[in-house]
C-alpha positions, -999 to +999 in steps of 0.1 A: -241-534-538-222-559-551-227-582-579-197-600-566-206-601-531-225-629-509-242-609-487-255-586-514-272-618-532-284-625-500-296-596-484-307-573-513-333-597-525-347-597-490-350-560-493-369-565-523-391-588-511-406-565-481-405-533-500-428-551-523-450-563-493-451-529-485-461-515-518-431-493-515-431-465-543-396-473-555-392-432-570-371-428-541-354-460-545-318-461-559-293-487-561-257-482-564-228-511-582-195-509-568-163-525-574-145-548-549-131-517-539-160-499-534-155-477-561-185-462-581-182-480-618-197-443-634-196-420-607-176-411-574-194-422-544-170-421-517-193-393-499-213-420-492-189-437-464-195-475-479-168-495-471-185-530-465-216-539-490-243-540-494-249-510-472-286-500-471-289-461-464-320-446-456-332-412-454-356-389-443-355-355-464-323-354-470-308-364-437-300-400-432-315-416-410-295-451-408-280-479-424-275-517-425-241-531-433-237-565-450-263-579-425-289-566-404-290-569-368-314-595-362-339-598-389-340-573-418-371-562-410-365-555-371-336-538-377-352-516-407-383-508-382-359-500-357-343-476-378-379-458-387-386-453-354-353-438-350-343-468-324-306-471-338 
């Protein structure tokens, strides 16, 4: 995400609201702030292949199962649901 990014300002709070409603265990949650050049402030995150912010990446174990880039297709809830069901 980028604190400077209007899409991040809109979508990140929505994601938190959804996760809070689900009583999500934030132990497996990481948020990374990027510069406008999509570089990490303290670390190199190039391996994630982030080109736009926000980018929400979902994993099952160590395997990426999907991502939402900038804004979801449809609602954020339905896009997350489709990723978790393996429909995307």
